[in-house]
C-alpha positions as CSV (number, residue, x, y, z in Angstrom):
1,M,21.3,23.6,13.3
2,T,20.4,24.9,16.7
3,K,16.9,25.5,18.1
4,E,17.4,29.2,17.9
5,S,18.5,29.1,14.2
6,L,15.1,27.7,13.3
7,K,13.8,31.2,13.4
8,N,15.6,31.8,10.1
9,A,14.4,28.6,8.5
10,P,13.0,29.2,4.9
11,F,9.4,30.2,4.6
12,V,8.1,31.0,1.1
13,S,5.4,33.7,0.9
14,K,2.0,32.2,0.1
15,E,1.5,34.5,-2.8
16,I,4.7,33.4,-4.5
17,S,4.1,29.7,-3.9
18,W,0.5,30.1,-5.3
19,L,1.9,31.6,-8.5
20,Y,4.0,28.5,-9.0
21,F,0.9,26.4,-8.5
22,N,-0.8,28.4,-11.3
23,E,2.2,27.7,-13.4
24,R,1.5,24.0,-13.0
25,V,-1.9,24.7,-14.5
26,L,-0.1,26.1,-17.5
27,Q,2.0,22.9,-17.6
28,E,-1.3,21.1,-18.1
29,A,-2.2,23.4,-21.0
30,A,1.2,22.6,-22.5
31,D,1.0,18.8,-22.0
32,P,0.5,17.1,-25.4
33,S,-0.9,14.0,-23.6
34,V,-3.9,16.1,-22.5
35,P,-6.7,16.3,-25.2
36,L,-6.6,19.6,-27.1
37,M,-9.9,21.2,-25.8
38,E,-9.0,20.1,-22.3
39,R,-5.8,22.0,-22.7
40,M,-7.9,25.0,-23.8
41,K,-9.9,24.6,-20.6
42,F,-6.7,24.8,-18.5
43,I,-5.9,28.0,-20.3
44,G,-9.2,29.3,-19.0
45,I,-8.6,28.0,-15.5
46,F,-5.2,29.7,-15.4
47,S,-6.8,33.0,-16.4
48,S,-9.7,32.6,-13.9
49,N,-7.2,31.8,-11.1
50,L,-5.1,34.8,-11.9
51,D,-8.2,37.1,-11.8
52,E,-9.0,36.0,-8.3
53,F,-5.4,36.1,-7.2
54,F,-5.3,39.8,-8.1
55,R,-8.7,40.6,-6.6
56,V,-7.8,39.1,-3.3
57,R,-4.1,38.5,-2.6
58,V,-2.5,41.3,-4.6
59,A,-5.2,43.6,-3.3
60,T,-4.3,42.6,0.3
61,L,-0.6,43.2,-0.5
62,H,-1.4,46.7,-1.7
63,R,-3.2,47.3,1.6
64,L,-0.2,46.0,3.6
65,V,2.2,48.2,1.8
66,K,0.5,51.2,3.5
67,I,1.6,49.8,6.9
68,R,4.8,48.3,5.5
69,D,6.9,48.0,8.7
70,K,4.1,46.6,10.7
71,A,3.1,44.3,7.9
72,T,6.6,42.9,7.5
73,A,6.6,42.0,11.2
74,L,3.2,40.5,10.9
75,I,3.6,38.3,7.8
76,G,7.4,37.8,7.9
77,H,8.0,39.3,4.4
78,D,8.2,42.9,3.0
79,P,4.8,43.3,1.1
80,Q,6.4,45.6,-1.4
81,E,9.1,43.1,-2.2
82,I,6.5,40.4,-2.6
83,L,4.5,42.7,-5.0
84,D,7.7,43.3,-7.1
85,E,8.3,39.6,-7.3
86,V,4.6,38.9,-8.2
87,H,4.9,41.5,-11.0
88,C,8.0,39.8,-12.5
89,L,6.5,36.3,-12.2
90,V,3.1,37.3,-13.7
91,V,4.7,39.1,-16.7
92,R,6.8,35.9,-17.3
93,Q,3.8,33.7,-17.0
94,I,1.6,35.8,-19.3
95,A,4.3,35.6,-22.0
96,R,4.2,31.8,-21.7
97,F,0.4,31.8,-21.6
98,E,0.2,33.8,-24.9
99,A,2.6,31.5,-26.6
100,L,0.6,28.4,-25.5
101,Y,-2.6,30.0,-26.6
102,Q,-1.1,30.6,-30.1
103,Q,0.1,27.0,-30.2
104,L,-3.4,25.8,-29.4
105,L,-4.8,28.0,-32.2
106,D,-2.3,26.6,-34.6
107,Q,-3.4,23.1,-33.7
108,L,-7.0,24.0,-34.1
109,S,-6.4,25.5,-37.5
110,A,-4.6,22.4,-38.6
111,D,-7.8,20.5,-37.9
112,G,-10.1,23.0,-39.7
113,V,-11.2,25.0,-36.6
114,F,-10.6,28.7,-36.9
115,I,-11.2,31.7,-34.6
116,R,-11.7,34.6,-37.0
117,N,-11.4,38.3,-36.3
118,E,-13.3,41.2,-37.9
119,K,-10.8,41.5,-40.8
120,E,-10.9,37.8,-41.8
121,L,-14.6,37.3,-42.7
122,N,-16.0,36.6,-46.2
123,D,-19.1,38.5,-47.4
124,E,-21.6,35.9,-46.2
125,Q,-20.1,35.9,-42.7
126,K,-20.0,39.7,-42.6
127,A,-23.7,39.8,-43.4
128,F,-24.4,37.1,-40.8
129,V,-22.5,38.9,-38.1
130,A,-24.2,42.3,-39.0
131,T,-27.6,40.7,-38.5
132,Y,-26.6,39.1,-35.2
133,F,-25.2,42.3,-34.0
134,H,-28.3,44.3,-34.8
135,D,-30.7,41.8,-33.4
136,V,-28.8,40.5,-30.3
137,V,-25.8,42.5,-29.4
138,R,-26.6,46.2,-30.0
139,P,-29.5,46.3,-27.5
140,L,-27.1,45.3,-24.7
141,L,-24.4,48.0,-25.4
142,V,-24.1,51.3,-23.5
143,P,-21.1,53.2,-24.9
144,L,-19.4,55.6,-22.5
145,M,-17.9,58.7,-24.1
146,L,-14.7,59.7,-22.4
147,T,-13.3,63.1,-21.5
148,S,-10.6,64.1,-19.1
149,K,-13.4,65.1,-16.7
150,T,-15.3,61.9,-16.9
151,A,-16.2,60.4,-13.5
152,L,-15.8,57.0,-14.9
153,L,-16.6,53.8,-13.1
154,M,-15.0,50.9,-15.0
155,K,-16.4,47.6,-13.6
156,D,-14.3,44.9,-12.0
157,Q,-13.7,41.8,-14.3
158,P,-15.6,42.5,-17.6
159,V,-13.6,43.2,-20.7
160,Y,-14.2,46.5,-22.5
161,L,-13.3,47.8,-25.9
162,A,-11.4,51.1,-25.6
163,V,-12.3,52.9,-28.8
164,R,-10.4,55.7,-30.5
165,L,-12.6,57.6,-33.0
166,Q,-11.3,60.1,-35.6
167,R,-13.5,62.8,-37.1
168,K,-13.5,63.2,-40.9
169,K,-12.9,66.9,-41.2
170,S,-11.2,68.1,-38.1
171,R,-9.1,64.9,-37.5
172,K,-10.0,65.4,-33.9
173,L,-9.9,62.3,-31.7
174,D,-12.7,61.2,-29.4
175,Y,-12.6,58.2,-27.0
176,A,-15.2,55.7,-25.8
177,L,-15.5,52.6,-23.7
178,I,-17.9,49.7,-24.5
179,Q,-18.4,46.9,-22.1
180,V,-18.5,43.5,-23.9
181,P,-21.7,41.9,-22.6
182,A,-20.3,38.4,-22.2
183,D,-22.2,38.0,-18.9
184,R,-25.5,38.1,-20.9
185,I,-24.7,36.4,-24.2
186,S,-22.1,33.9,-25.3
187,R,-18.6,35.1,-25.8
188,F,-18.4,32.9,-28.9
189,L,-20.4,33.2,-32.1
190,I,-20.3,30.2,-34.5
191,L,-20.1,31.5,-38.1
192,P,-21.3,30.0,-41.4
193,S,-18.5,27.8,-42.7
194,G,-17.7,25.3,-45.4
195,P,-17.8,21.5,-45.0
196,G,-15.3,20.0,-42.7
197,T,-14.5,23.4,-41.0
198,T,-15.7,25.2,-38.0
199,E,-15.3,28.9,-37.7
200,L,-16.0,31.1,-34.6
201,M,-15.7,34.7,-33.7
202,L,-15.3,36.3,-30.3
203,L,-17.9,38.8,-29.2
204,E,-15.5,41.7,-28.9
205,D,-14.6,41.3,-32.6
206,V,-18.3,41.2,-33.5
207,I,-18.5,44.7,-31.9
208,R,-15.3,45.8,-33.6
209,L,-16.8,45.0,-37.0
210,C,-19.9,47.0,-36.2
211,L,-18.5,50.1,-34.6
212,P,-19.8,52.3,-37.5
213,E,-23.3,51.2,-36.7
214,I,-22.9,52.3,-33.1
215,F,-21.5,55.7,-33.9
216,F,-23.3,56.3,-37.2
217,Y,-24.7,59.7,-36.1
218,F,-21.3,61.1,-35.7
219,D,-18.9,62.2,-38.4
220,Y,-16.2,59.6,-37.8
221,S,-13.9,58.3,-40.5
222,A,-11.7,55.8,-38.5
223,Y,-12.2,53.5,-35.6
224,D,-9.6,51.7,-33.6
225,A,-10.5,49.4,-30.7
226,Y,-8.4,47.7,-28.1
227,V,-9.5,45.3,-25.3
228,V,-8.9,46.4,-21.8
229,K,-9.8,45.0,-18.4
230,M,-9.8,46.3,-14.8
231,T,-9.3,44.1,-11.7
232,R,-10.2,45.8,-8.4
233,D,-9.7,45.2,-4.7
234,S,-12.5,42.8,-3.8
235,E,-12.1,42.5,-0.1
236,L,-15.3,43.5,1.8
237,D,-14.9,46.3,4.2
238,M,-17.7,46.4,6.8
239,D,-17.9,49.1,9.4
240,D,-18.7,47.3,12.6
241,E,-19.4,50.5,14.5
242,R,-22.5,51.4,12.4
243,I,-25.8,50.0,13.6
244,A,-26.8,47.5,11.0
245,T,-27.7,43.9,10.7
246,F,-24.9,41.6,9.4
247,P,-26.7,41.0,6.0
248,Q,-27.0,44.8,5.6
249,K,-23.3,45.1,6.2
250,V,-22.6,42.5,3.6
251,Q,-24.8,44.2,1.1
252,E,-23.1,47.5,1.7
253,G,-19.7,45.8,1.3
254,L,-20.8,44.3,-2.0
255,A,-21.8,47.8,-3.2
256,R,-18.4,49.2,-2.2
257,R,-16.5,46.3,-3.9
258,I,-17.7,47.7,-7.3
259,A,-15.6,50.8,-6.7
260,G,-12.6,49.0,-5.1
261,D,-9.1,50.3,-5.8
262,P,-7.5,49.2,-9.1
263,V,-5.0,46.4,-8.6
264,R,-4.5,45.4,-12.2
265,F,-5.2,47.1,-15.5
266,V,-4.6,44.7,-18.5
267,Y,-4.5,46.3,-22.0
268,D,-3.7,45.3,-25.5
269,R,0.0,46.1,-25.8
270,T,-0.5,47.3,-29.4
271,M,-2.5,50.2,-28.1
272,P,-0.7,53.5,-28.9
273,Q,1.0,55.0,-25.9
274,P,-0.8,58.3,-26.0
275,F,-4.1,56.4,-25.8
276,L,-2.9,54.3,-22.9
277,N,-1.7,57.4,-21.1
278,Y,-5.1,59.1,-21.6
279,L,-6.9,56.0,-20.3
280,R,-4.7,55.9,-17.2
281,E,-5.5,59.5,-16.5
282,V,-9.2,59.1,-16.9
283,L,-9.3,55.9,-14.9
284,D,-7.0,57.3,-12.2
285,I,-4.4,54.6,-12.5
286,E,-1.2,55.9,-11.0
287,E,0.9,52.8,-10.3
288,D,3.0,51.6,-13.3
289,K,3.1,48.0,-12.1
290,T,-0.7,47.9,-12.0
291,C,-0.6,48.1,-15.8
292,I,0.2,44.8,-17.6
293,G,0.4,44.6,-21.3
294,G,-1.3,41.6,-22.9
295,G,-2.5,40.3,-26.2
296,R,-5.5,41.1,-28.3
297,Y,-7.9,39.2,-26.0
298,H,-8.4,39.0,-22.2
299,N,-10.8,37.1,-19.8
300,F,-9.8,33.7,-21.0
301,K,-11.8,32.2,-18.2
302,D,-14.7,32.2,-20.7
303,F,-12.6,29.6,-22.7
304,I,-13.6,27.0,-20.0
305,G,-17.0,27.1,-21.7
306,F,-15.6,27.0,-25.3
307,P,-18.3,25.6,-27.7
308,K,-18.3,21.8,-28.0
309,L,-16.4,20.7,-31.1
310,D,-17.1,17.4,-32.9
311,R,-13.6,16.3,-33.3
312,P,-12.1,12.9,-32.2
313,G,-9.7,13.0,-29.4
314,Y,-10.4,16.6,-28.4
315,Y,-11.8,15.7,-25.0
316,Y,-11.3,13.2,-22.2
317,A,-13.0,9.9,-23.0
318,D,-16.0,9.1,-20.9
319,G,-15.3,6.9,-17.9
320,F,-14.8,9.5,-15.1
321,R,-18.4,9.4,-14.2
322,P,-19.3,9.2,-10.5
323,V,-20.6,5.8,-9.4
324,A,-22.5,4.6,-6.4
325,H,-20.6,3.9,-3.2
326,P,-20.1,0.1,-3.2
327,Q,-21.3,-0.1,0.4
328,I,-24.5,1.9,-0.1
329,K,-27.3,-0.2,-1.4
330,A,-29.8,1.5,-3.7
331,G,-33.5,1.3,-2.7
332,H,-32.7,1.0,1.0
333,S,-32.7,3.6,3.7
334,I,-29.4,5.5,3.8
335,L,-30.0,6.3,7.5
336,D,-30.4,2.7,8.3
337,Q,-27.2,1.8,6.5
338,I,-25.3,4.6,8.3
339,A,-26.7,3.2,11.6
340,K,-24.9,-0.1,10.9
341,R,-21.5,1.2,9.9
342,D,-19.5,4.4,9.1
343,L,-19.4,5.3,5.4
344,L,-16.7,7.4,3.7
345,C,-17.7,8.9,0.4
346,H,-14.9,9.9,-2.0
347,F,-16.1,12.6,-4.4
348,P,-16.2,12.8,-7.3
349,Y,-15.4,9.2,-7.7
350,H,-18.6,8.4,-5.7
351,T,-21.8,10.2,-6.6
352,F,-22.9,13.2,-4.6
353,E,-26.5,12.0,-5.0
354,H,-25.9,9.9,-1.9
355,F,-25.9,13.0,0.3
356,I,-28.9,14.6,-1.6
357,D,-30.8,11.3,-1.2
358,L,-30.0,11.3,2.5
359,L,-31.5,14.8,2.9
360,R,-34.5,13.8,0.8
361,E,-35.1,10.7,3.0
362,A,-34.8,12.8,6.2
363,A,-37.3,15.3,4.8
364,I,-40.0,12.7,4.6
365,D,-39.1,10.2,7.3
366,P,-41.8,10.8,10.1
367,R,-39.3,9.8,12.7
368,V,-36.8,12.6,11.8
369,T,-37.5,15.7,13.8
370,T,-34.5,18.0,13.1
371,I,-32.0,18.7,10.3
372,R,-29.1,21.1,10.9
373,I,-26.6,22.1,8.2
374,T,-23.8,24.5,7.4
375,A,-23.7,26.2,4.0
376,Y,-20.6,28.0,2.7
377,R,-21.2,27.7,-1.0
378,L,-24.3,26.4,-2.7
379,A,-25.0,25.4,-6.3
380,Q,-27.0,27.8,-8.5
381,D,-30.0,25.5,-8.7
382,S,-29.4,23.8,-5.3
383,Q,-31.0,20.5,-4.6
384,I,-29.7,20.9,-1.1
385,V,-31.9,23.9,-0.6
386,N,-34.9,22.1,-2.2
387,A,-34.5,19.2,0.2
388,L,-34.3,21.6,3.2
389,V,-37.4,23.5,2.2
390,N,-39.2,20.2,1.7
391,A,-38.2,19.1,5.2
392,A,-39.4,22.4,6.7
393,Q,-42.7,22.1,4.9
394,N,-43.1,18.6,6.2
395,G,-42.9,19.9,9.8
396,K,-39.2,19.2,10.5
397,K,-37.1,21.8,12.5
398,V,-34.5,22.9,10.0
399,F,-31.6,25.0,11.1
400,A,-29.1,26.4,8.5
401,V,-25.9,28.2,9.2
402,V,-25.3,30.2,6.0
403,E,-22.0,32.0,5.8
404,L,-22.5,35.4,4.2
405,Q,-18.7,36.1,3.8
406,A,-18.0,33.2,1.4
407,R,-15.9,35.2,-1.0
408,F,-17.6,36.0,-4.3
409,D,-20.7,34.0,-3.2
410,E,-21.9,36.7,-0.8
411,A,-24.8,37.8,-3.0
412,A,-25.9,34.2,-3.7
413,N,-25.8,33.3,0.0
414,L,-28.0,36.4,0.8
415,F,-30.5,35.1,-1.7
416,W,-30.4,31.5,-0.3
417,S,-30.8,32.9,3.2
418,D,-34.0,34.7,2.2
419,R,-35.3,31.7,0.3
420,L,-34.8,29.4,3.2
421,R,-36.4,31.8,5.7
422,E,-39.4,32.3,3.5
423,N,-40.0,28.5,3.6
424,G,-39.8,28.1,7.4
425,V,-36.1,27.3,7.8
426,R,-34.3,29.0,10.7
427,V,-31.2,30.7,9.4
428,V,-28.3,32.1,11.3
429,H,-25.0,33.6,10.0
430,G,-22.4,32.0,12.3
431,L,-20.3,33.7,14.9
432,P,-19.1,37.3,15.3
433,D,-15.7,37.9,13.4
434,L,-15.4,34.2,12.5
435,K,-16.2,32.7,9.1
436,V,-18.0,29.3,9.3
437,H,-16.1,27.1,6.9
438,A,-17.0,23.8,8.6
439,K,-18.9,21.2,6.4
440,L,-21.5,19.7,8.8
441,C,-24.9,18.1,8.6
442,L,-26.8,16.6,11.6
443,I,-30.0,14.7,11.4
444,T,-31.9,13.7,14.5
445,R,-34.4,10.8,14.4
446,H,-36.4,9.3,17.2
447,E,-36.3,5.5,17.1
448,S,-37.8,2.8,19.2
449,G,-39.1,-0.8,19.0
450,G,-42.6,0.6,18.6
451,K,-44.1,3.4,16.7
452,A,-42.9,6.9,17.1
453,G,-45.1,9.3,19.1
454,K,-46.8,12.4,17.8
455,G,-44.5,14.5,15.6
456,G,-42.1,11.7,15.3
457,K,-41.0,11.9,18.9
458,G,-40.8,9.0,21.3
459,G,-38.3,6.3,22.0
460,K,-34.5,6.7,21.6
461,K,-33.1,9.9,20.1
462,V,-30.4,8.9,17.5
463,R,-28.2,11.4,15.6
464,Y,-26.6,11.0,12.2
465,A,-23.8,13.2,11.2
466,C,-22.1,14.1,7.9
467,V,-18.7,15.8,8.3
468,G,-16.8,16.7,5.1
469,T,-13.8,18.4,3.5
470,G,-15.8,20.2,0.7
471,N,-18.9,22.2,0.2
472,F,-22.4,20.8,-0.1
473,H,-22.4,21.8,-3.7
474,E,-23.6,19.6,-6.6
475,G,-21.4,21.3,-9.1
476,T,-18.0,21.3,-7.4
477,A,-18.7,17.7,-6.2
478,R,-18.3,16.6,-9.8
479,L,-15.0,18.4,-10.2
480,Y,-13.3,18.6,-6.8
481,T,-11.8,15.6,-4.9
482,D,-13.4,15.6,-1.4
483,H,-14.3,13.3,1.4
484,L,-17.5,13.0,3.4
485,L,-17.9,10.9,6.5
486,M,-21.4,9.6,7.3
487,T,-21.7,8.2,10.8
488,A,-24.0,7.5,13.7
489,D,-21.1,7.1,16.1
490,Q,-22.3,8.9,19.3
491,R,-18.8,10.2,20.0
492,I,-18.9,12.2,16.8
493,T,-22.6,13.0,16.5
494,G,-22.7,14.3,20.1
495,E,-19.9,16.7,19.4
496,V,-21.3,17.8,16.0
497,H,-24.4,18.7,18.0
498,K,-22.2,20.8,20.3
499,V,-20.9,22.7,17.3
500,F,-24.5,23.6,16.2
501,E,-25.3,24.5,19.8
502,L,-22.4,26.9,19.6
503,F,-24.0,28.7,16.7
504,D,-27.1,29.1,18.9
505,N,-25.4,30.1,22.1
506,K,-22.4,32.2,20.9
507,Y,-21.0,32.8,24.3
508,R,-20.5,29.2,25.5
509,I,-17.6,27.4,24.0
510,P,-18.0,23.6,24.5
511,M,-15.2,21.1,25.2
512,F,-14.4,18.7,22.4
513,R,-12.7,15.3,23.0
514,H,-13.1,13.9,19.5
515,L,-13.7,16.6,16.9
516,V,-10.9,19.1,16.3
517,V,-12.5,22.5,16.1
518,S,-11.0,25.8,15.1
519,P,-10.4,28.4,16.4
520,F,-10.8,26.9,19.8
521,Q,-8.4,23.9,20.0
522,A,-7.1,22.9,16.5
523,R,-3.8,24.6,16.7
524,N,-3.0,23.0,20.1
525,K,-4.3,19.6,19.0
526,Y,-2.1,19.5,15.9
527,R,0.8,20.9,17.9
528,R,0.5,18.0,20.4
529,L,0.2,15.4,17.6
530,I,3.3,16.6,15.9
531,Q,5.2,16.8,19.2
532,S,4.1,13.2,20.0
533,E,5.7,12.0,16.7
534,I,8.9,14.0,17.6
535,R,9.1,12.2,21.0
536,A,8.6,8.8,19.3
537,A,11.4,9.5,16.8
538,K,13.8,10.7,19.5
539,A,13.1,7.5,21.4
540,G,14.2,5.5,18.3
541,E,10.7,4.5,17.3
542,V,9.1,4.7,13.9
543,A,7.4,8.1,13.5
544,G,5.6,9.6,10.5
545,I,3.0,12.2,9.4
546,D,1.1,12.1,6.1
547,I,-0.7,15.2,5.0
548,K,-3.1,15.9,2.1
549,I,-4.0,19.5,1.9
550,N,-4.8,22.4,-0.4
551,N,-2.7,25.2,1.2
552,F,0.0,25.1,3.9
553,A,1.4,28.4,4.9
554,D,1.2,28.5,8.7
555,P,4.6,29.6,10.2
556,E,4.1,27.7,13.5
557,M,3.1,24.4,11.9
558,A,6.0,24.8,9.4
559,E,8.5,25.2,12.2
560,L,7.1,22.2,14.0
561,L,7.4,20.0,10.9
562,Y,11.0,21.3,10.4
563,R,11.7,20.2,14.0
564,A,10.0,16.9,13.3
565,S,12.2,16.3,10.3
566,R,15.4,17.1,12.3
567,A,14.2,14.6,15.0
568,G,13.8,11.8,12.4
569,V,10.0,12.0,11.7
570,A,9.2,11.0,8.1
571,V,6.9,13.7,6.8
572,R,5.1,13.3,3.4
573,I,2.9,16.1,2.1
574,V,0.6,16.4,-0.9
575,A,-0.1,20.1,-1.2
576,R,-2.0,21.4,-4.2
577,S,-1.4,25.2,-4.3
578,M,0.2,27.3,-1.5
579,F,3.1,25.6,0.3
580,S,5.6,27.7,2.2
581,M,8.0,25.0,3.4
582,V,11.2,24.0,1.5
583,P,11.8,20.2,1.7
584,G,15.1,18.4,1.3
585,I,17.5,20.9,3.0
586,K,20.3,19.1,4.8
587,G,20.1,19.4,8.5
588,L,16.6,20.9,8.4
589,S,14.1,19.3,6.2
590,E,15.8,16.3,4.6
591,R,13.0,14.0,6.1
592,I,10.3,16.1,4.5
593,E,9.0,15.2,1.0
594,A,6.3,17.2,-0.7
595,I,4.5,16.9,-4.1
596,S,1.7,18.7,-5.8
597,I,-0.8,17.0,-8.1
598,V,-2.5,18.9,-10.8
599,D,-4.7,16.9,-13.2
600,R,-8.2,16.6,-14.6
601,L,-9.8,16.9,-11.2
602,L,-9.1,19.7,-8.6
603,E,-7.4,18.2,-5.6
604,H,-9.4,19.6,-2.7
605,S,-9.7,17.1,0.1
606,R,-7.8,17.6,3.4
607,F,-6.7,14.8,5.7
608,F,-4.0,13.9,8.1
609,I,-2.5,10.6,9.3
610,F,-0.2,10.4,12.3
611,H,1.7,7.2,12.9
612,N,1.1,7.3,16.7
613,R,3.5,4.5,17.6
614,G,1.8,2.0,15.3
615,T,-1.8,2.9,16.1
616,P,-2.4,5.5,13.4
617,L,-4.7,8.4,13.9
618,Y,-6.8,9.6,10.9
619,F,-8.6,12.9,10.4
620,I,-10.4,14.5,7.5
621,S,-10.9,18.3,7.8
622,S,-12.6,21.3,6.3
623,G,-9.6,23.5,6.9
624,D,-6.1,24.1,5.4
625,W,-3.1,24.9,7.5
626,L,-3.2,28.7,7.2
627,P,-3.3,31.2,10.0
628,R,-6.9,32.1,9.1
629,N,-8.1,28.4,9.3
630,F,-6.6,28.0,12.7
631,D,-7.4,31.4,14.2
632,R,-10.2,33.2,12.3
633,R,-12.6,30.5,11.0
634,V,-14.8,27.7,12.4
635,E,-13.3,24.6,10.9
636,V,-14.0,21.0,11.9
637,A,-11.7,17.9,11.5
638,V,-13.2,14.6,12.4
639,P,-11.4,11.4,13.5
640,L,-12.0,8.2,11.6
641,Y,-12.6,5.4,14.0
642,D,-13.9,2.7,11.7
643,K,-11.0,0.4,10.6
644,E,-12.3,-0.2,7.1
645,V,-12.7,3.6,6.6
646,Q,-9.2,4.1,7.9
647,N,-7.9,1.6,5.4
648,Q,-9.7,3.3,2.6
649,L,-8.0,6.7,3.5
650,R,-4.7,5.0,3.9
651,Q,-5.0,3.4,0.4
652,Y,-6.1,6.8,-1.0
653,F,-3.0,8.5,0.3
654,D,-0.7,5.7,-0.9
655,V,-2.0,5.8,-4.4
656,Q,-1.6,9.6,-4.5
657,W,1.9,9.5,-3.1
658,S,2.9,7.0,-5.8
659,D,1.8,9.3,-8.7
660,N,4.6,9.6,-11.2
661,C,2.6,11.2,-14.1
662,K,1.0,14.3,-12.7
663,A,3.0,14.8,-9.4
664,R,5.4,17.7,-9.3
665,L,8.0,18.1,-6.6
666,W,8.1,21.0,-4.2
667,D,11.8,22.0,-4.0
668,E,13.9,25.0,-3.1
669,A,14.1,26.2,-6.7
670,M,10.3,26.1,-7.1
671,S,11.1,24.3,-10.4
672,N,7.8,22.5,-10.8
673,G,9.7,19.5,-12.0
674,Y,7.7,16.3,-12.5
675,R,8.5,13.5,-10.1
676,P,11.2,11.3,-11.8
677,R,10.2,7.9,-13.1
678,A,12.7,5.2,-13.6
679,E,12.7,3.5,-17.0
680,T,11.6,0.2,-15.5
681,E,8.8,1.9,-13.4
682,L,5.3,1.7,-14.7
683,P,3.4,5.0,-15.0
684,L,0.9,5.7,-12.3
685,R,-1.6,8.5,-12.7
686,S,-3.3,8.7,-9.3
687,Q,-6.7,10.0,-10.3
688,V,-7.1,7.3,-12.9
689,A,-5.9,4.7,-10.4
690,L,-8.2,5.9,-7.7
691,M,-11.2,5.8,-10.0
692,A,-10.7,2.0,-10.4
693,V,-9.8,1.4,-6.7
694,L,-12.9,3.3,-5.4
695,Q,-15.2,1.6,-7.9
696,G,-14.0,-1.8,-6.9
697,E,-12.3,-2.6,-10.2
698,P,-8.8,-3.8,-11.0
699,R,-6.5,-0.8,-10.7
700,Q,-5.6,1.1,-13.8
701,D,-2.5,3.1,-13.3
702,G,-3.0,5.5,-16.2
703,E,-1.4,7.0,-19.2
704,K,2.1,8.3,-19.5
705,G,1.1,12.0,-19.1
706,G,3.2,14.9,-17.8
707,Q,6.8,13.8,-18.5
């Protein structure tokens, strides 16, 4: 294959590769080795993932279709062809999803757990539901009566009951929409039931049963109700030419999001066609492929929070609880421990409390003068914010870079910005036209042999940095695998300080020798590192690149790795969701191997290891390999210089690469096949094995799941 022919090397669209990732989530829901209610949770995750996919990626494709020729040149694919393929894949996946859901219901029923609808209740249950509806549900309902002239605004994401009402005498049909208030009360109602059984009812069926009570003042004799759901374009459009502050623009963009164009309308396929046609007319849904027929229920993301059932074997056994980092001593200053050595935390195997304790210590240490931090997503009841507020009230200078364009967290971040400012924290919102996605914290402490001077100043200024792959978020830190480097290495802390100075002085771009910072130098840095491996391979030396990443869909990096493979570089990639390369093609990518791991924890960490002629280079990073992460975001990758920390990351990758239980192969057919395991080979489930490794216990390779 010539250099010129690489222009035609395969490059899978990121939307299609992502859908195959979501299919792997369905595989977990189908895996009998996964506990039953954990499988139900994967059903919910699949549904939630698909919602966001339509709100963002499908919405973007619809926009690109409007500039089809330019878009094809820009993204390398015809957006309409991608939309057509998306539609086919989603219809196929929904059919599998519904079959899996029914299988789970059958297994629950066999164990005495039943989800009842409004036609399956006994008299006691009907009376119970009627009382619950009257006391709790009805005050939350606002029925919308429909006419062909209705200027209707159906909200994005909630499920609605589309109701057909028939009058007694005239037989005339009326129509209404009722939003199911699952955002305010539980989607699940536990019913009175006999011994040994558990019976539940979904909120929409509670409303179905009680429709006569809602419309009692009309002369209706028949009621039919079908669940429908609208997904809208959720990209924020902000007019940069208007004179407004950035927070005002975000607020206005959030208001416009409510009325975004429809990108998916899901309906109960048993709905009569005339009723569906009428709804489409009223809701102004013109595109046929926007309409997707489904089952009786939608919004399965709520099933992630399915009520806890007291049944043996329904959940993962305890044992996946975060533990203390073995090199962090309780009851001792974390800052002092970082001063002695670099520490690499592996979340959620290690407790996120270490980082919170670090901020709490900094907030009260009289020698600490300054705390700087970036915030992309924060927990609902954020202990991070509480620690920063405490620090500001203790007289520290606290500087927070809060990203207002963190998708679907914009409103929350506006709230946290106000809360921080009200308590004396200086808040900025990053750089013009660039999302700040870097995960950074910098603590400055004045240290000397004697006592610190007034205000903690005096003596030697020492900086402590935390650079991570995931958000400073207590919730996701229990579910996502991420890495956080804690260091006092001046090579790193000095450059983290430069990044924060950049947020202050937006027009002076510093030089970086150690950190790899997007959008200023990351693309060039990784290009040089890959080219160095190519040169080594061509010289007959050992060359290799190991990559752990969420998403990989950057055309230039893909082409460089294809070239590396042809030169003899061994490339191993663990890519969770989007992956646009095709490994294993003779003469092009036969030296590239790639897997995806989908298991109990969400694989989120990003790191890269370059063989570098026997002196490996290690980096952990906040950014994936997508054009946006290289060109339109502030991302930071940090080198690991400490040998023990390097060894920990090396071991981490090796364990993941050896997974033969939950690892699927990326291949040309996008088959999602599990990595083969020889009959004599012991099963290795990497997340189980890593739990033991990182907690200093004998390695447990794990169960025979997934094959």
